[in-house]
N, CA, C and O atoms as CSV, one atom per row, in Angstrom:
chain,resi,resn,atom,element,x,y,z
A,1,MET,N,N,50.609,47.472,53.951
A,1,MET,CA,C,51.459,48.266,52.908
A,1,MET,C,C,52.984,47.196,53.944
A,1,MET,O,O,53.154,46.678,55.048
A,2,ARG,N,N,53.514,47.345,53.015
A,2,ARG,CA,C,54.824,46.021,53.058
A,2,ARG,C,C,56.149,47.244,53.561
A,2,ARG,O,O,56.065,48.373,53.079
A,3,HIS,N,N,56.893,47.038,54.177
A,3,HIS,CA,C,58.258,47.189,54.137
A,3,HIS,C,C,59.578,47.116,53.802
A,3,HIS,O,O,60.290,47.385,54.770
A,4,GLY,N,N,60.282,46.812,52.640
A,4,GLY,CA,C,61.045,45.179,52.795
A,4,GLY,C,C,60.263,44.270,53.211
A,4,GLY,O,O,59.102,44.679,53.200
A,5,SER,N,N,60.378,43.040,53.638
A,5,SER,CA,C,60.508,42.309,53.912
A,5,SER,C,C,59.256,41.952,55.096
A,5,SER,O,O,58.839,40.820,55.343
A,6,LYS,N,N,58.749,43.347,55.796
A,6,LYS,CA,C,57.721,42.971,56.927
A,6,LYS,C,C,56.962,44.190,56.231
A,6,LYS,O,O,57.108,44.962,55.284
A,7,ALA,N,N,55.815,43.826,57.549
A,7,ALA,CA,C,54.370,44.838,56.974
A,7,ALA,C,C,54.455,46.000,57.950
A,7,ALA,O,O,55.280,45.789,58.839
A,8,ILE,N,N,54.097,46.668,57.996
A,8,ILE,CA,C,54.237,47.903,58.129
A,8,ILE,C,C,52.708,49.001,58.494
A,8,ILE,O,O,52.059,49.478,57.563
A,9,ASN,N,N,52.453,49.176,59.518
A,9,ASN,CA,C,51.447,49.832,59.756
A,9,ASN,C,C,51.359,51.373,59.567
A,9,ASN,O,O,52.299,52.025,59.111
A,10,LYS,N,N,50.168,51.916,59.946
A,10,LYS,CA,C,49.594,53.541,60.177
A,10,LYS,C,C,50.607,53.829,60.674
A,10,LYS,O,O,51.471,54.523,60.138
A,11,GLY,N,N,50.671,53.259,61.966
A,11,GLY,CA,C,51.530,54.013,63.252
A,11,GLY,C,C,52.132,54.177,63.299
A,11,GLY,O,O,52.582,55.153,63.899
A,12,GLU,N,N,52.987,52.978,62.418
A,12,GLU,CA,C,54.690,52.867,61.537
A,12,GLU,C,C,54.883,54.221,60.961
A,12,GLU,O,O,55.817,54.998,61.157
A,13,VAL,N,N,54.073,54.332,60.387
A,13,VAL,CA,C,54.412,55.618,59.138
A,13,VAL,C,C,54.334,57.003,59.547
A,13,VAL,O,O,54.914,57.997,59.108
A,14,ILE,N,N,53.428,56.848,60.553
A,14,ILE,CA,C,53.667,57.993,61.956
A,14,ILE,C,C,54.819,58.626,62.740
A,14,ILE,O,O,55.065,59.810,62.968
A,15,ASP,N,N,55.400,57.599,63.056
A,15,ASP,CA,C,56.193,57.158,63.896
A,15,ASP,C,C,57.520,58.132,63.128
A,15,ASP,O,O,58.151,59.089,63.579
A,16,PHE,N,N,57.583,57.614,62.158
A,16,PHE,CA,C,58.581,57.767,61.137
A,16,PHE,C,C,58.487,59.053,61.140
A,16,PHE,O,O,59.371,59.769,61.610
A,17,LEU,N,N,57.501,59.456,60.662
A,17,LEU,CA,C,57.522,61.232,59.981
A,17,LEU,C,C,57.580,61.632,61.261
A,17,LEU,O,O,58.505,62.443,61.291
A,18,GLU,N,N,57.132,61.529,62.307
A,18,GLU,CA,C,57.112,62.181,63.620
A,18,GLU,C,C,59.149,62.057,63.905
A,18,GLU,O,O,59.919,62.895,64.375
A,19,GLY,N,N,59.350,60.963,63.490
A,19,GLY,CA,C,61.301,60.823,63.902
A,19,GLY,C,C,61.132,59.410,64.822
A,19,GLY,O,O,62.012,58.580,65.048
A,20,LYS,N,N,59.666,59.398,65.301
A,20,LYS,CA,C,60.155,58.629,66.633
A,20,LYS,C,C,60.413,56.855,66.151
A,20,LYS,O,O,60.517,56.384,65.019
A,21,GLY,N,N,60.464,56.080,67.662
A,21,GLY,CA,C,60.787,54.564,67.116
A,21,GLY,C,C,62.436,54.919,66.856
A,21,GLY,O,O,63.332,55.717,67.131
A,22,ASN,N,N,61.993,53.254,65.849
A,22,ASN,CA,C,64.156,53.236,65.661
A,22,ASN,C,C,63.779,53.112,64.651
A,22,ASN,O,O,63.630,52.003,64.137
A,23,TYR,N,N,63.359,54.871,63.729
A,23,TYR,CA,C,63.545,55.077,62.410
A,23,TYR,C,C,64.500,56.324,62.951
A,23,TYR,O,O,64.241,57.323,62.280
A,24,LYS,N,N,65.021,56.458,63.459
A,24,LYS,CA,C,66.151,57.523,63.625
A,24,LYS,C,C,67.580,56.930,63.632
A,24,LYS,O,O,68.500,57.700,63.357
A,25,VAL,N,N,67.789,55.958,63.849
A,25,VAL,CA,C,68.688,54.984,64.274
A,25,VAL,C,C,69.888,55.186,63.799
A,25,VAL,O,O,69.889,54.937,62.593
A,26,GLY,N,N,70.873,55.508,64.168
A,26,GLY,CA,C,72.468,56.347,63.524
A,26,GLY,C,C,72.567,57.698,63.383
A,26,GLY,O,O,73.640,58.260,63.165
A,27,MET,N,N,70.834,58.625,63.565
A,27,MET,CA,C,71.251,60.000,63.251
A,27,MET,C,C,70.275,60.690,64.499
A,27,MET,O,O,69.114,60.378,64.763
A,28,GLU,N,N,70.823,61.355,64.935
A,28,GLU,CA,C,70.271,62.472,65.592
A,28,GLU,C,C,70.306,63.765,65.834
A,28,GLU,O,O,71.371,64.208,66.265
A,29,LYS,N,N,69.260,64.626,65.641
A,29,LYS,CA,C,68.994,65.881,65.066
A,29,LYS,C,C,70.386,66.739,65.318
A,29,LYS,O,O,70.837,66.802,66.462
A,30,ASN,N,N,70.691,67.040,64.815
A,30,ASN,CA,C,72.194,68.232,64.869
A,30,ASN,C,C,72.947,67.827,65.088
A,30,ASN,O,O,73.882,68.492,65.534
A,31,ARG,N,N,73.045,66.424,64.916
A,31,ARG,CA,C,74.622,65.852,64.784
A,31,ARG,C,C,75.031,64.762,63.516
A,31,ARG,O,O,76.044,64.072,63.406
A,32,VAL,N,N,74.061,64.858,62.769
A,32,VAL,CA,C,74.233,64.137,61.412
A,32,VAL,C,C,75.125,64.596,60.358
A,32,VAL,O,O,74.900,65.602,59.684
A,33,LYS,N,N,76.271,63.744,60.210
A,33,LYS,CA,C,77.306,64.183,59.428
A,33,LYS,C,C,76.843,63.329,57.834
A,33,LYS,O,O,75.951,62.528,57.558
A,34,ILE,N,N,78.220,64.133,56.835
A,34,ILE,CA,C,77.569,63.489,55.498
A,34,ILE,C,C,78.123,61.815,55.082
A,34,ILE,O,O,77.928,60.979,54.200
A,35,GLU,N,N,78.690,61.928,55.977
A,35,GLU,CA,C,79.388,60.438,56.334
A,35,GLU,C,C,78.006,59.224,56.875
A,35,GLU,O,O,77.908,58.022,56.627
A,36,ASP,N,N,77.100,60.121,57.666
A,36,ASP,CA,C,76.139,59.086,58.095
A,36,ASP,C,C,75.059,59.295,57.043
A,36,ASP,O,O,74.287,58.349,56.885
A,37,VAL,N,N,74.921,60.139,56.466
A,37,VAL,CA,C,73.988,60.209,55.434
A,37,VAL,C,C,74.454,58.980,54.503
A,37,VAL,O,O,73.874,57.897,54.417
A,38,ILE,N,N,75.487,59.329,53.903
A,38,ILE,CA,C,75.906,58.128,52.717
A,38,ILE,C,C,75.868,56.629,53.302
A,38,ILE,O,O,75.840,55.667,52.535
A,39,LYS,N,N,75.867,56.466,54.851
A,39,LYS,CA,C,75.996,55.295,55.149
A,39,LYS,C,C,74.301,54.846,55.191
A,39,LYS,O,O,73.912,53.805,54.661
A,40,ILE,N,N,73.674,55.496,55.674
A,40,ILE,CA,C,72.745,55.487,55.675
A,40,ILE,C,C,71.473,55.084,54.206
A,40,ILE,O,O,70.553,54.278,54.067
A,41,ILE,N,N,72.109,56.173,53.344
A,41,ILE,CA,C,71.638,55.382,51.683
A,41,ILE,C,C,72.038,54.070,51.647
A,41,ILE,O,O,71.213,53.182,51.861
A,42,LYS,N,N,73.131,53.835,51.418
A,42,LYS,CA,C,73.261,52.449,51.478
A,42,LYS,C,C,72.433,51.332,52.430
A,42,LYS,O,O,71.410,50.848,51.945
A,43,GLU,N,N,72.739,51.028,53.407
A,43,GLU,CA,C,72.334,50.803,54.722
A,43,GLU,C,C,70.728,50.492,54.195
A,43,GLU,O,O,70.406,49.309,54.086
A,44,GLU,N,N,69.946,51.319,53.941
A,44,GLU,CA,C,68.591,51.677,53.938
A,44,GLU,C,C,68.251,50.702,52.403
A,44,GLU,O,O,67.522,49.763,52.081
A,45,ASN,N,N,69.039,51.390,51.909
A,45,ASN,CA,C,68.797,51.069,49.915
A,45,ASN,C,C,68.093,52.094,49.471
A,45,ASN,O,O,67.111,52.090,48.729
A,46,LEU,N,N,68.807,53.211,50.103
A,46,LEU,CA,C,67.487,54.394,49.777
A,46,LEU,C,C,67.762,55.087,48.482
A,46,LEU,O,O,68.980,55.159,48.318
A,47,VAL,N,N,67.037,55.663,47.428
A,47,VAL,CA,C,67.466,55.630,45.840
A,47,VAL,C,C,66.563,57.255,45.703
A,47,VAL,O,O,65.937,57.887,46.554
A,48,GLY,N,N,66.835,57.527,44.291
A,48,GLY,CA,C,66.302,58.154,44.235
A,48,GLY,C,C,66.580,59.800,44.805
A,48,GLY,O,O,65.702,60.359,45.463
A,49,TYR,N,N,68.068,60.592,44.432
A,49,TYR,CA,C,68.281,61.774,45.029
A,49,TYR,C,C,69.664,62.028,44.027
A,49,TYR,O,O,70.045,61.443,43.013
A,50,ASN,N,N,70.150,63.027,44.701
A,50,ASN,CA,C,70.860,64.534,44.369
A,50,ASN,C,C,71.755,64.731,45.376
A,50,ASN,O,O,71.556,65.565,46.260
A,51,MET,N,N,72.430,64.247,45.340
A,51,MET,CA,C,73.531,65.013,46.774
A,51,MET,C,C,74.725,65.747,46.233
A,51,MET,O,O,75.907,65.405,46.265
A,52,ASN,N,N,74.136,66.899,45.694
A,52,ASN,CA,C,75.223,67.632,45.284
A,52,ASN,C,C,75.635,67.392,44.475
A,52,ASN,O,O,76.685,67.970,44.195
A,53,GLU,N,N,75.164,66.506,43.663
A,53,GLU,CA,C,75.672,66.364,41.924
A,53,GLU,C,C,75.625,67.299,41.027
A,53,GLU,O,O,74.450,67.664,41.057
A,54,GLU,N,N,76.387,68.155,39.943
A,54,GLU,CA,C,76.521,69.269,38.763
A,54,GLU,C,C,75.930,68.264,37.984
A,54,GLU,O,O,76.654,67.623,37.222
A,55,ARG,N,N,74.333,67.946,38.075
A,55,ARG,CA,C,73.975,67.560,37.005
A,55,ARG,C,C,72.893,68.294,37.298
A,55,ARG,O,O,72.716,69.132,38.182
A,56,ASN,N,N,71.721,67.612,35.897
A,56,ASN,CA,C,70.505,68.306,36.137
A,56,ASN,C,C,69.631,67.318,36.665
A,56,ASN,O,O,69.989,66.158,36.870
A,57,ASN,N,N,68.438,67.778,36.901
A,57,ASN,CA,C,67.822,67.293,38.262
A,57,ASN,C,C,66.888,65.768,37.310
A,57,ASN,O,O,66.472,65.837,36.153
A,58,ARG,N,N,66.793,64.673,38.134
A,58,ARG,CA,C,66.175,63.847,37.428
A,58,ARG,C,C,64.300,63.360,37.933
A,58,ARG,O,O,63.788,64.157,38.720
A,59,GLU,N,N,63.722,62.577,37.647
A,59,GLU,CA,C,62.742,62.703,37.841
A,59,GLU,C,C,62.238,61.663,39.628
A,59,GLU,O,O,62.768,60.745,40.254
A,60,ASN,N,N,60.862,62.588,39.825
A,60,ASN,CA,C,61.234,61.909,41.334
A,60,ASN,C,C,62.051,61.775,42.163
A,60,ASN,O,O,62.247,60.593,42.449
A,61,GLU,N,N,62.876,62.776,42.916
A,61,GLU,CA,C,64.610,62.372,43.096
A,61,GLU,C,C,64.220,63.625,44.530
A,61,GLU,O,O,63.307,64.445,44.431
A,62,VAL,N,N,65.080,63.513,45.706
A,62,VAL,CA,C,65.026,64.357,46.373
A,62,VAL,C,C,66.721,64.778,46.200
A,62,VAL,O,O,67.593,63.961,45.905
A,63,VAL,N,N,66.964,66.326,46.471
A,63,VAL,CA,C,67.879,67.172,45.895
A,63,VAL,C,C,68.563,67.711,47.222
A,63,VAL,O,O,67.803,68.046,48.131
A,64,LEU,N,N,69.640,67.799,47.372
A,64,LEU,CA,C,70.277,68.434,48.034
A,64,LEU,C,C,71.461,69.582,47.574
A,64,LEU,O,O,71.895,69.648,46.424
A,65,ARG,N,N,71.844,70.357,48.544
A,65,ARG,CA,C,72.566,71.617,46.923
A,65,ARG,C,C,73.018,72.588,47.961
A,65,ARG,O,O,72.238,73.119,48.751
A,66,HIS,N,N,74.387,72.816,47.931
A,66,HIS,CA,C,75.038,73.829,48.579
A,66,HIS,C,C,75.403,75.128,47.581
A,66,HIS,O,O,76.163,75.306,46.629
A,67,GLU,N,N,74.615,75.785,48.194
A,67,GLU,CA,C,74.955,76.755,46.786
A,67,GLU,C,C,75.327,78.852,48.091
A,67,GLU,O,O,74.845,79.378,49.094
A,68,ASP,N,N,76.074,79.060,47.385
A,68,ASP,CA,C,76.010,80.806,48.406
A,68,ASP,C,C,75.990,80.117,49.783
A,68,ASP,O,O,75.041,80.276,50.550
A,69,ASP,N,N,76.792,79.538,50.008
A,69,ASP,CA,C,77.114,79.499,51.572
A,69,ASP,C,C,75.594,79.107,52.584
A,69,ASP,O,O,75.170,79.569,53.644
A,70,LYS,N,N,75.029,77.902,51.520
A,70,LYS,CA,C,73.709,77.732,52.164
A,70,LYS,C,C,73.053,76.515,51.503
A,70,LYS,O,O,72.873,76.572,50.286
A,71,TRP,N,N,72.604,75.208,52.306
A,71,TRP,CA,C,72.485,74.079,51.808
A,71,TRP,C,C,70.594,73.994,51.473
A,71,TRP,O,O,69.686,74.204,52.278
A,72,ILE,N,N,70.519,73.682,50.266
A,72,ILE,CA,C,68.824,73.753,50.143
A,72,ILE,C,C,68.360,72.120,49.697
A,72,ILE,O,O,68.951,71.321,48.970
A,73,VAL,N,N,67.287,72.010,50.315
A,73,VAL,CA,C,66.839,70.448,49.889
A,73,VAL,C,C,65.896,71.078,48.964
A,73,VAL,O,O,65.752,72.293,48.833
A,74,TYR,N,N,65.282,70.185,48.348
A,74,TYR,CA,C,63.791,69.914,47.940
A,74,TYR,C,C,63.457,68.605,46.460
A,74,TYR,O,O,64.138,67.943,45.678
A,75,VAL,N,N,62.082,68.812,46.752
A,75,VAL,CA,C,62.362,66.918,45.516
A,75,VAL,C,C,61.756,67.450,44.153
A,75,VAL,O,O,61.853,68.611,43.756
A,76,THR,N,N,61.277,66.672,43.667
A,76,THR,CA,C,61.570,66.753,41.756
A,76,THR,C,C,60.106,65.828,42.014
A,76,THR,O,O,59.851,65.022,42.909
A,77,ASP,N,N,59.358,66.245,40.971
A,77,ASP,CA,C,58.222,65.810,40.364
A,77,ASP,C,C,58.633,64.970,39.304
A,77,ASP,O,O,59.812,65.035,38.955
A,78,GLU,N,N,57.739,64.069,38.643
A,78,GLU,CA,C,57.906,62.854,37.606
A,78,GLU,C,C,58.017,63.710,35.928
A,78,GLU,O,O,58.239,63.142,34.859
A,79,ARG,N,N,57.844,64.825,36.089
A,79,ARG,CA,C,58.521,65.738,35.376
A,79,ARG,C,C,60.474,66.354,35.359
A,79,ARG,O,O,61.073,66.656,34.327
A,80,ALA,N,N,60.830,66.374,36.199
A,80,ALA,CA,C,62.208,66.607,37.250
A,80,ALA,C,C,61.949,67.895,37.049
A,80,ALA,O,O,62.745,68.724,36.609
A,81,SER,N,N,60.771,68.086,37.387
A,81,SER,CA,C,60.926,69.729,38.289
A,81,SER,C,C,60.488,70.141,39.200
A,81,SER,O,O,59.357,69.703,39.412
A,82,LYS,N,N,61.199,71.495,40.606
A,82,LYS,CA,C,61.112,71.215,41.387
A,82,LYS,C,C,59.483,71.440,42.405
A,82,LYS,O,O,58.844,72.478,42.230
A,83,ILE,N,N,59.040,70.514,43.277
A,83,ILE,CA,C,57.930,70.784,43.667
A,83,ILE,C,C,57.547,71.742,44.100
A,83,ILE,O,O,58.318,72.054,45.007
A,84,ILE,N,N,56.808,72.421,44.006
A,84,ILE,CA,C,56.508,73.898,44.320
A,84,ILE,C,C,56.151,74.000,46.180
A,84,ILE,O,O,55.495,73.134,46.758
A,85,ASN,N,N,56.523,74.777,46.620
A,85,ASN,CA,C,56.583,74.799,48.109
A,85,ASN,C,C,57.260,73.524,48.413
A,85,ASN,O,O,56.400,72.766,48.860
A,86,SER,N,N,58.480,72.908,48.370
A,86,SER,CA,C,58.697,71.324,48.236
A,86,SER,C,C,60.585,72.263,49.322
A,86,SER,O,O,61.091,71.982,50.408
A,87,GLN,N,N,60.894,73.117,48.455
A,87,GLN,CA,C,62.145,73.500,49.145
A,87,GLN,C,C,62.367,74.395,50.644
A,87,GLN,O,O,61.719,75.287,51.191
A,88,ASP,N,N,63.583,73.684,50.967
A,88,ASP,CA,C,63.842,74.323,52.407
A,88,ASP,C,C,65.250,74.711,52.437
A,88,ASP,O,O,66.157,74.005,51.997
A,89,THR,N,N,65.412,75.955,53.016
A,89,THR,CA,C,67.243,76.038,52.658
A,89,THR,C,C,67.407,76.545,54.101
A,89,THR,O,O,66.623,77.217,54.772
A,90,TYR,N,N,68.885,75.949,54.481
A,90,TYR,CA,C,69.426,76.133,55.599
A,90,TYR,C,C,70.792,76.754,55.720
A,90,TYR,O,O,71.522,76.901,54.740
A,91,SER,N,N,71.163,77.157,57.084
A,91,SER,CA,C,72.038,78.078,56.661
A,91,SER,C,C,73.314,76.832,57.514
A,91,SER,O,O,74.508,76.871,57.217
A,92,ASP,N,N,72.834,75.987,58.386
A,92,ASP,CA,C,73.448,74.859,58.719
A,92,ASP,C,C,73.836,73.777,57.679
A,92,ASP,O,O,73.123,73.763,56.675
A,93,GLU,N,N,74.909,72.804,57.744
A,93,GLU,CA,C,74.904,71.573,57.114
A,93,GLU,C,C,74.207,70.714,57.519
A,93,GLU,O,O,73.611,69.979,56.732
A,94,GLU,N,N,74.108,70.592,58.773
A,94,GLU,CA,C,73.082,68.721,59.528
A,94,GLU,C,C,72.018,69.327,59.431
A,94,GLU,O,O,71.222,68.611,58.824
A,95,GLU,N,N,71.634,70.160,59.678
A,95,GLU,CA,C,70.158,70.683,59.755
A,95,GLU,C,C,69.386,69.989,57.973
A,95,GLU,O,O,68.436,69.233,57.766
A,96,ALA,N,N,70.058,70.484,57.304
A,96,ALA,CA,C,70.193,69.872,55.455
A,96,ALA,C,C,69.739,68.607,55.723
A,96,ALA,O,O,68.647,68.040,55.684
A,97,LEU,N,N,71.064,68.266,56.056
A,97,LEU,CA,C,71.279,66.891,56.158
A,97,LEU,C,C,70.273,65.971,56.531
A,97,LEU,O,O,69.744,65.208,55.723
A,98,TYR,N,N,70.020,66.016,57.623
A,98,TYR,CA,C,69.137,65.165,58.563
A,98,TYR,C,C,67.784,65.626,57.597
A,98,TYR,O,O,67.396,64.683,56.908
A,99,ASP,N,N,67.162,66.625,57.453
A,99,ASP,CA,C,66.194,67.201,56.078
A,99,ASP,C,C,66.295,66.124,55.058
A,99,ASP,O,O,65.221,65.621,54.727
A,100,PHE,N,N,67.191,65.751,54.592
A,100,PHE,CA,C,67.657,65.600,53.193
A,100,PHE,C,C,67.210,63.136,53.400
A,100,PHE,O,O,66.463,62.369,52.793
A,101,ALA,N,N,68.017,63.001,54.332
A,101,ALA,CA,C,67.423,62.033,54.834
A,101,ALA,C,C,66.446,61.621,55.149
A,101,ALA,O,O,65.888,60.760,54.469
A,102,ASP,N,N,65.967,62.052,56.173
A,102,ASP,CA,C,64.436,62.649,56.317
A,102,ASP,C,C,63.521,62.023,55.150
A,102,ASP,O,O,62.971,60.922,55.124
A,103,ARG,N,N,63.523,63.038,54.206
A,103,ARG,CA,C,62.636,63.330,52.609
A,103,ARG,C,C,63.006,61.885,52.757
A,103,ARG,O,O,62.268,61.291,53.543
A,104,LEU,N,N,64.640,60.636,51.816
A,104,LEU,CA,C,64.861,60.142,51.308
A,104,LEU,C,C,64.094,58.687,52.184
A,104,LEU,O,O,63.491,57.765,51.635
A,105,ARG,N,N,64.311,58.832,53.436
A,105,ARG,CA,C,63.506,57.443,53.802
A,105,ARG,C,C,61.877,57.380,53.556
A,105,ARG,O,O,61.369,56.300,53.255
A,106,ALA,N,N,60.957,58.739,53.712
A,106,ALA,CA,C,60.137,58.993,53.474
A,106,ALA,C,C,59.286,58.507,52.032
A,106,ALA,O,O,58.262,57.861,51.813
A,107,ASP,N,N,60.466,59.298,51.077
A,107,ASP,CA,C,60.488,58.793,49.853
A,107,ASP,C,C,60.440,56.949,49.649
A,107,ASP,O,O,59.578,56.507,48.889
A,108,LYS,N,N,60.905,56.468,49.994
A,108,LYS,CA,C,60.951,54.890,50.018
A,108,LYS,C,C,59.912,54.304,50.277
A,108,LYS,O,O,59.341,53.502,49.538
A,109,ILE,N,N,59.275,54.960,52.299
A,109,ILE,CA,C,57.847,54.558,52.018
A,109,ILE,C,C,56.729,54.319,50.737
A,109,ILE,O,O,55.979,53.436,50.321
A,110,LEU,N,N,57.121,55.663,50.416
A,110,LEU,CA,C,55.888,55.678,49.044
A,110,LEU,C,C,55.852,55.259,48.089
A,110,LEU,O,O,54.849,54.861,47.496
A,111,ARG,N,N,57.503,55.255,47.547
A,111,ARG,CA,C,57.585,53.948,46.512
A,111,ARG,C,C,56.789,52.690,46.565
A,111,ARG,O,O,56.350,52.006,45.641
A,112,GLU,N,N,56.675,52.497,48.245
A,112,GLU,CA,C,56.667,50.835,48.204
A,112,GLU,C,C,55.101,50.583,48.612
A,112,GLU,O,O,54.743,49.699,49.389
A,113,LEU,N,N,54.429,51.297,48.108
A,113,LEU,CA,C,53.368,51.777,48.871
A,113,LEU,C,C,52.414,51.012,47.564
A,113,LEU,O,O,51.184,51.054,47.593
C-alpha cells in the first residue's frame, strides 16, 4: 500500500488508527483547536469534508456539525447519506475536532488503497 510517495505497511495503518507513531504530529488529544485542524487539512492534503458548512452533505465525506451546543461528527456514503452508526456526539469541541481530523486521516488512507 502507498501513502503519498512512500509505501506503508499494515503496521503503520494500525499505528495510525491507534494514534501512535508520527501520525499525531501537531495534535494532542484534548488540546486540538480548529486552527490546528485547518493546518493539518492543508499540510496533509486531506479532502472530502464538511466543517460546519451550511450545505447538503456530499458523497463520501467526513462531517463536523455544531448543533444545540453539541458537536457532531459522522461520515457519508456514496449517496451522500449518513452512514448508520457513524455518528458521535460531543459536548467538548476539542474532542470533536480530534475525532474529525482522525477520521479525515483514515479516509485518506482508504482513498489511496
